[in-house]
Each structure stands twice: as C-alpha cells, then as structure tokens.
C-alpha positions as MATLAB code, in Angstrom:
seq = 'MLPGRYTTHTHENLVRLCGWMPFERAVETLAGILGVRISPSSAIRMTEKAGAAYVALQTEAVAELERQAPKAPAGAEQMVFSGDGAMVPVLHGEWKEVRTLVIGEVRTSPAGETHSEALSYFSRLASAEEFTRLTLVETHRRGLENSQQVGAVVDGAEWLQGLIDYHVPQAVRILDFAHAAQRLSAIALSLPTSAEPAPSARIEQWRRQLKEEGAHGILQELHSLHAQYSDNQVLAEHLAYLEKRTDQMCYPQFIKQGWPIGSGIVESANKLVVEARLKGAGMHWQPAHVNPILALRNIICSGRWDEAWSQIEHRLRTDAYQHRCQSSQRRFNARRDKARAAKLAKAHAAHPPSPLPVATPPDSSPTDLPSISPSTHSHPTKRPAPDHPWRHSPIGRARYASSPYAKN';
ca = [
      18.023   19.658   -1.369;
      18.662   15.373   -2.144;
      20.100   13.904    0.392;
      23.763   14.899    0.970;
      25.787   17.855    0.961;
      25.419   18.737   -2.835;
      23.140   20.752   -4.507;
      20.399   18.775   -6.853;
      22.316   20.043  -10.229;
      25.320   18.604   -8.975;
      23.749   15.681   -7.898;
      22.010   14.809  -11.124;
      24.998   15.613  -13.347;
      27.280   13.458  -11.531;
      24.650   10.675  -11.647;
      24.226   11.105  -15.440;
      27.478   10.969  -16.334;
      28.181    7.791  -13.955;
      26.052    6.282  -15.944;
      27.719    6.853  -18.953;
      31.672    6.658  -17.980;
      33.589    4.793  -15.515;
      33.236    6.594  -11.818;
      36.968    8.327  -11.937;
      36.318    9.606  -15.324;
      32.778   10.949  -14.451;
      34.122   12.729  -11.306;
      37.148   14.275  -13.557;
      34.503   15.644  -16.238;
      32.394   16.907  -13.321;
      35.077   18.768  -11.830;
      36.012   20.315  -14.968;
      32.659   21.618  -16.025;
      30.670   22.522  -12.639;
      34.189   23.040  -10.601;
      32.549   20.471   -8.140;
      35.244   17.898   -6.555;
      33.674   14.697   -5.549;
      35.726   11.319   -3.935;
      35.356    8.660   -6.717;
      33.929    6.750   -3.635;
      31.239    9.373   -2.858;
      30.157    9.013   -6.413;
      29.677    5.291   -6.508;
      27.670    5.188   -3.741;
      25.309    8.030   -5.066;
      24.943    6.422   -8.459;
      24.278    3.120   -6.944;
      21.617    4.668   -4.587;
      19.851    6.346   -7.729;
      20.059    3.270   -9.871;
      18.701    1.217   -6.797;
      15.836    3.663   -6.324;
      14.732    3.381   -9.905;
      15.088   -0.305  -10.243;
      12.535   -0.315   -6.711;
      10.233    1.940   -8.937;
      10.422   -0.550  -11.828;
       9.471   -3.816   -9.557;
       7.189   -1.958   -7.457;
       5.380   -1.029  -11.005;
       5.287   -4.278  -12.287;
       3.809   -5.818   -9.187;
       0.855   -2.953   -9.317;
       0.308   -3.884  -12.949;
       0.068   -7.592  -12.241;
      -2.780   -6.747   -9.323;
      -4.877   -3.908  -11.275;
      -4.207   -4.900  -14.777;
      -4.796   -1.604  -16.121;
      -5.278   -1.017  -19.791;
      -2.003   -0.377  -21.930;
      -2.089    2.716  -23.800;
      -2.291    2.467  -27.592;
       1.336    1.506  -29.382;
       2.709    2.401  -32.800;
       1.290    0.572  -35.543;
       4.019   -1.422  -36.712;
       6.332   -2.577  -33.786;
       9.310   -4.794  -33.420;
      11.337   -6.096  -30.429;
      14.079   -8.583  -29.756;
      15.953  -10.059  -26.961;
      19.023  -11.486  -26.145;
      21.655  -11.915  -23.385;
      25.703  -10.477  -22.827;
      28.016  -11.754  -19.974;
      29.542   -9.372  -18.153;
      32.512   -9.736  -15.190;
      31.762   -9.863  -11.721;
      33.931  -10.692   -8.324;
      36.060  -13.555   -8.119;
      36.310  -13.935  -11.335;
      32.849  -15.184  -12.833;
      30.748  -13.881  -15.413;
      26.936  -13.272  -15.370;
      24.604  -13.113  -18.037;
      22.659  -10.239  -18.539;
      19.219  -10.109  -20.542;
      17.935   -7.130  -22.364;
      15.020   -6.231  -24.188;
      14.403   -3.769  -27.075;
      11.234   -2.740  -28.433;
      11.076   -0.128  -31.567;
       8.943    1.196  -33.946;
       9.155   -0.446  -37.600;
       9.614    2.030  -40.397;
      10.247    1.599  -44.080;
      11.237    4.683  -46.152;
      10.905    5.704  -49.717;
      13.735    3.357  -50.937;
      11.798    0.352  -49.727;
      14.205    0.045  -46.830;
      13.080   -1.089  -43.312;
      14.576    1.032  -40.133;
      13.863    0.051  -36.547;
      13.080    3.327  -34.597;
      12.702    4.813  -31.191;
      14.077    2.419  -29.443;
      14.252    1.631  -26.040;
      15.572   -0.810  -23.809;
      15.257   -2.708  -20.485;
      18.227   -4.930  -19.187;
      18.475   -6.822  -15.773;
      20.380   -9.402  -14.323;
      18.275  -11.918  -13.440;
      16.783  -15.365  -14.670;
      14.606  -16.117  -17.660;
      11.692  -15.831  -15.397;
      12.376  -13.351  -13.668;
      13.382  -10.967  -16.524;
      10.214  -11.983  -18.212;
       7.753  -10.788  -15.626;
       9.699   -7.451  -14.673;
       9.888   -6.477  -18.686;
       6.118   -5.982  -17.866;
       6.853   -2.615  -16.959;
       8.310   -1.638  -20.388;
       5.850   -3.481  -22.849;
       3.235   -1.773  -21.028;
       4.438    1.723  -21.185;
       5.303    1.293  -24.606;
       1.699   -0.195  -25.677;
       3.366   -3.166  -27.348;
      -0.153   -5.331  -26.725;
      -2.151   -2.761  -28.347;
       0.017   -2.316  -31.624;
      -1.754   -3.960  -34.548;
       1.097   -5.158  -35.743;
       3.905   -6.820  -33.761;
       7.354   -8.968  -34.959;
       9.461  -10.270  -32.854;
      13.139  -11.496  -34.048;
      14.858  -13.169  -32.085;
      17.749  -16.518  -32.084;
      16.388  -19.961  -31.092;
      16.836  -19.664  -27.422;
      14.116  -21.278  -25.587;
      13.513  -18.154  -22.410;
      13.211  -15.842  -25.898;
      10.225  -17.994  -27.129;
       8.434  -17.849  -23.445;
       8.803  -14.434  -23.703;
       7.124  -13.523  -26.484;
       4.306  -16.076  -25.325;
       3.966  -13.681  -21.886;
       3.747  -10.698  -23.618;
       2.457  -10.957  -27.066;
       1.801  -14.428  -28.078;
       0.286  -13.615  -31.549;
       3.453  -11.599  -32.298;
       4.949  -12.868  -35.999;
       8.173  -14.680  -35.072;
      11.180  -14.582  -37.052;
      14.266  -16.347  -36.396;
      17.088  -13.951  -36.775;
      18.838  -14.478  -40.337;
      22.390  -14.737  -39.121;
      21.458  -17.320  -36.700;
      20.116  -19.603  -39.164;
      22.839  -18.684  -42.021;
      25.222  -20.065  -39.304;
      23.865  -23.355  -38.841;
      23.846  -24.056  -42.335;
      27.580  -22.865  -42.649;
      28.159  -25.189  -39.922;
      26.757  -27.984  -41.941;
      28.669  -27.200  -45.080;
      31.488  -27.481  -43.033;
      30.977  -30.670  -41.806;
      30.596  -32.325  -45.190;
      33.518  -34.072  -46.229;
      35.952  -31.948  -48.764;
      35.187  -34.451  -51.796;
      31.484  -33.487  -51.512;
      30.397  -30.986  -54.291;
      30.517  -27.782  -54.182;
      33.040  -26.592  -51.954;
      31.939  -25.339  -48.492;
      32.356  -21.622  -49.195;
      30.079  -21.795  -52.340;
      27.935  -24.338  -50.681;
      27.098  -21.390  -48.208;
      26.687  -18.394  -50.106;
      24.329  -20.456  -52.193;
      22.133  -21.582  -49.011;
      22.352  -18.111  -47.946;
      21.030  -16.523  -50.865;
      18.249  -19.399  -51.211;
      17.697  -18.894  -47.556;
      16.696  -15.121  -47.989;
      15.301  -15.452  -51.406;
      13.393  -18.324  -51.348;
      12.793  -19.614  -47.570;
      13.645  -22.395  -46.016;
      11.842  -25.344  -47.650;
      14.202  -26.069  -50.425;
      16.973  -25.922  -48.099;
      15.575  -28.558  -45.731;
      14.954  -31.208  -48.702;
      18.910  -30.829  -49.797;
      19.491  -31.328  -46.155;
      17.590  -34.370  -45.751;
      19.374  -35.930  -48.804;
      22.638  -34.733  -47.576;
      21.786  -36.750  -44.233;
      20.238  -39.659  -45.820;
      23.790  -39.768  -47.369;
      25.804  -39.223  -44.766;
      24.028  -40.947  -42.105;
      26.823  -40.875  -39.285;
      27.070  -37.106  -39.507;
      25.973  -35.959  -35.630;
      26.501  -31.674  -36.811;
      24.452  -32.097  -39.876;
      21.547  -34.510  -37.884;
      21.710  -31.723  -34.876;
      21.766  -28.634  -36.983;
      18.757  -29.960  -39.295;
      16.721  -31.082  -36.395;
      16.915  -27.445  -34.977;
      16.415  -25.665  -38.835;
      13.339  -28.250  -39.388;
      11.638  -27.108  -35.833;
      12.081  -23.405  -36.769;
      10.524  -23.574  -40.336;
       7.826  -20.922  -40.080;
      10.225  -18.440  -38.500;
      12.126  -18.688  -41.709;
       9.827  -17.372  -44.331;
      12.066  -14.803  -44.920;
      11.026  -13.621  -48.469;
       7.730  -13.257  -46.977;
       8.742  -11.000  -43.451;
      10.822   -8.639  -45.811;
       7.694   -8.168  -48.025;
       5.507   -7.488  -44.951;
       8.086   -4.901  -43.939;
       9.560   -6.403  -41.417;
      13.113   -6.980  -40.103;
      14.958   -9.984  -40.274;
      17.893   -9.731  -37.967;
      18.291   -8.907  -34.733;
      20.500   -6.245  -34.886;
      19.089   -4.030  -32.561;
      19.365   -5.948  -29.603;
      23.043   -7.042  -30.224;
      23.901   -3.492  -30.149;
      22.097   -2.903  -27.255;
      24.102   -5.618  -25.885;
      27.252   -3.115  -26.807;
      26.002    0.104  -26.282;
      23.726   -0.433  -23.161;
      25.802   -3.358  -21.303;
      29.497   -3.643  -22.659;
      30.040   -0.116  -23.383;
      29.595    0.573  -19.495;
      30.102   -3.054  -17.275;
      32.392   -4.342  -19.642;
      35.457   -2.459  -19.436;
      39.311   -2.827  -18.773;
      39.641   -4.128  -15.194;
      35.998   -3.938  -14.022;
      34.444   -6.379  -11.540;
      30.984   -5.931  -10.450;
      29.411   -6.621   -7.202;
      26.220   -8.534   -8.460;
      23.960   -6.309   -6.313;
      25.438   -3.011   -7.899;
      24.957   -4.192  -11.727;
      21.079   -3.389  -12.166;
      21.236   -0.299  -10.554;
      23.830    0.850  -13.450;
      21.634   -1.354  -15.921;
      18.853    1.079  -14.634;
      20.274    3.992  -15.347;
      21.901    3.134  -18.462;
      18.766    2.066  -19.961;
      17.049    5.544  -19.425;
      20.224    7.181  -20.497;
      20.291    5.151  -24.045;
      16.381    5.255  -24.401;
      16.738    9.249  -23.918;
      14.589    9.213  -20.958;
      16.435   10.740  -18.643;
      14.647   13.743  -17.707;
      11.194   12.202  -17.357;
      13.026    9.339  -15.266;
      14.975   11.018  -13.145;
      12.046   13.262  -11.822;
      10.703    9.856  -10.685;
      14.294    9.312   -8.870;
      14.391   12.572   -7.232;
      11.112   12.184   -5.851;
      12.240    8.044   -4.736;
      15.282    9.464   -2.696;
      13.488   12.458   -1.491;
      10.562   10.297    0.160;
      13.698    7.285    1.038;
      15.885   10.032    3.438;
      12.266   11.471    5.169;
      11.528    7.663    5.579;
      14.762    7.446    7.180;
      14.909   10.750    9.100;
      11.677    9.779   10.679;
      12.616    5.983   11.671;
      15.528    7.335   13.763;
      13.817    9.621   15.114;
      11.321    7.208   16.438;
      14.172    5.186   17.312;
      15.977    7.744   19.353;
      12.637    8.879   20.993;
      12.064    4.921   22.049;
      15.347    4.686   23.307;
      15.093    8.332   25.796;
      11.675    7.079   26.826;
      12.912    3.721   27.871;
      16.013    5.347   29.434;
      13.590    7.604   31.432;
      11.599    4.947   32.446;
      14.241    2.802   33.908;
      15.907    6.091   35.587;
      12.588    6.779   37.377;
      12.020    3.221   38.512;
      15.530    3.095   40.139;
      14.579    6.214   41.717;
      11.496    5.461   43.195;
      13.425    1.811   44.496;
      16.167    3.804   45.957;
      13.588    5.719   48.251;
      11.074    3.059   49.062;
      12.790    0.114   49.110;
      10.612   -2.959   49.287;
      10.084   -4.354   53.032;
      11.950   -7.927   53.232;
       9.795  -10.692   53.588;
       9.403  -12.333   56.975;
      11.783  -15.732   57.096;
       9.294  -18.599   58.166;
      10.684  -20.270   61.172;
      10.131  -24.099   60.353;
       8.927  -25.687   63.422;
      10.662  -28.058   65.893;
       9.469  -31.539   66.514;
      12.357  -32.485   68.725;
      10.906  -34.956   71.583;
      11.640  -32.522   74.109;
       9.172  -30.234   73.414;
       6.287  -32.437   73.318;
       3.809  -32.887   76.393;
       4.637  -35.636   78.948;
       2.364  -38.254   79.010;
       1.740  -40.379   81.978;
       2.476  -44.344   81.024;
      -0.080  -45.344   83.383;
      -2.853  -42.569   82.564;
      -2.080  -43.013   78.606;
      -2.496  -46.679   78.820;
      -5.223  -47.082   81.205;
      -7.291  -43.749   80.944;
      -9.473  -42.717   83.710;
     -11.883  -39.551   84.851;
     -10.077  -39.645   88.287;
      -7.852  -36.839   88.358;
      -4.118  -37.571   89.618;
      -3.326  -37.703   93.504;
      -0.944  -34.482   93.083;
      -3.230  -32.614   90.959;
      -3.762  -29.094   92.296;
      -7.684  -29.429   92.333;
      -7.241  -32.043   95.190;
      -5.732  -29.625   97.125;
      -8.120  -26.606   96.863;
     -11.559  -26.194   99.045;
     -13.746  -26.579   96.522;
     -11.797  -29.216   94.757;
     -11.622  -31.448   98.237;
     -15.604  -30.978   98.863;
     -16.528  -31.839   95.619;
     -14.057  -34.808   95.504;
     -15.805  -36.246   98.850;
     -18.873  -35.985   97.777;
     -18.056  -37.729   94.210;
     -17.980  -41.702   93.359;
     -14.540  -41.729   93.322;
     -13.838  -40.968   96.656;
     -15.385  -44.163   97.521;
     -12.902  -46.280   95.552;
];
C-alpha cells in the first residue's frame, strides 16, 4: 500500500486522471469507473505529492549525471529537438513562463515528406539557465549527444542558442521558417503604400523565395530598401536580426537533407502538454505546484507512464518510510527526555541538597579589639605591670625579687 488509505491501483489511476484533466472532473471520472469517491482536496494533495516525487527524482538524476558523467545510450540516426516557452497563470493575477524541450526522431516517408516521431517532452517553470541544466536528464536518456545527426529548430531567442551550445553544439541550427517569414512580413508592412509591389504580394514573393532559394537574395533586396528608406526603424531592426542568422536560413539545403524547417513540434507541445492542463478557465496555480503537474504531463504525453510510475511509487514508499522513522525517533527522544527529567526530579525530592553555610562577616567594631595601655604602647618594656597576676604568685614574687627589675 502507498501512503494513505487507498489501494495502489486507486492511487495510481487517480494521479493519472488528475494529470489529464481538472481535479474535480478526475474525481468524478474515478468514481464512475472504480466506484471510489475521493474529495477534490485529497486528489490535489496526492497528485502534487506524486508529481513532486518525480521532479525530485529527475533533479537528483541531473546531479548524478553531472558528478559521474556516464556515457549516454545510443541515439537514433537522425534526431531533432526544439524548445520554446508558454505563459501560464499563477496566483495574484501574474503570469509565469514555462519552458519546454521536445526531442524526436526524424523519418522521411516514401513520398519524400519529413516527419518527427517518438516525441518526448520536458517542461519546467524555471530560469533559462536552470532549465538548460535540468534538461540534461532527458537529452541523456534519449542519447541525443550520440546521434549521428542532430537538428535544432528554434526561433531566435538567445536562451535557445545557449540550450544548443550546452547539449549539442555540433547540431545543425535551423531558424524556424514561420519566425523568419514573420520578420519579412513586418518589413513589407512597414514600407510606404506607394512602394511596389503591394505588401501582400511582396510577402508571398519573399516567403516563396526564402523557402526555395534561401536568404541571400532577399537580404540583398532588403539592403537596397534600407538605403532607399533609411529612416525606417522597423526595416533596420528586422534586417539586422535576419542578417545575424543567415546561416540558419539555408532552407533549400535543410529540406534536401531531410530536416524539418518549422518548430511545430514544440508549438504543439505548448498546447498539448502545458496549456491544455494548466491554462483552463479560472485556473490560477501556486508557483510551487506547477512543476509537479508538468512532470506528470511530460510522462503522460510522452507515453512513458508505466516506466515512470514505478519510480514514483518507489519514491513515495521510501519517503513515507523515512517519515515514519523520523517521527518514531522524535517520539522516542521525547519519551527519553521526559523519563530523564522525571528521574532527576524524584532523586531531588528524596535527597534534597544540604543548604550551604552562610558566611558571617567578621565584626571589626572597636569594642572587640584588645585594650592596649597607652603607656605600654608608647613605651614598650619587659617589666610586668604592677597588677599582673605573675607578681602575686609565690614563684613570681621570688623570681621578681631576684630579677634586675626589682632593684629599680
């Protein structure tokens, strides 16, 4: 049994349904299928705990890969990956960017059409640097670094270039065709209406030329337009952007080599993996709960549920066992400390400690001081005083009579 009062089968199916659909609908579906009724609050708690367990497993796996640097498994002959971000609503009316990486295998049909198959997903609400590091667990699992050919189809975001540099710097870098065409469309629309040809005709011409001939001819034309309309800031900005990525727009060559030229796999992932579950009507997520749900969505949409759930189940059991051990140790320590305190109190009551003696300060009053004759004090002599008892004793008188003091 997993932690809680539900069977392992019920627990697994509840978490799986909650990964597919909103919690309330998942609870209703589970009750209709298995006849087990669970409160939505319990479903939320169990689902987030399972997702958090898998997040922890993947994070620990990344640290282990960084420490051990094991050899990655063999990858497919030709692989492609793409990354992008999607915004999700969180509490207090804010929006956060969820980043997603998609890895697939490239297949060419007998008709010459290129397809991306065997897709797997990795999504996190994280900074670009942390996301790049965490994706190591998925790129290593897929053997991306050992693939004979790797293509990276991305838009022009700088963090995506850092993602490529980190994992497969040797990859063929392809600027998403729709992204490049969008830049050209913005330039065409920024030109004066008197310019020939019309914007719509120019956009269509540029798109066809970009796909069939590449970017060199278009860039030469854009330079001519920039010389003619030097004050057009939109033209200057987009021209600089495209010129920087000239090598990533060799679309005729990419198509000939069998590469996809569009980042449709990650755009679909944003809708299928992220937005379909986290961007429903009225949904506002706590940031700490986003990644657990994303982790479950990744294994569901990648078709890896059975493989990953066994790991999640083991982690939940281990965490529950450690929690019980820690709770038992705390209770034992509390009982031990309580017994020690009671024993000390009992010993103190049976044998109270003796009170310490009170030290009396010496009295230095003048009345307790011995009296000293002023004459004796001022003129010290060995002659006994006239009233000294020694003079009245027989021995004393005899000795005194024979002493030299008697003559005086």
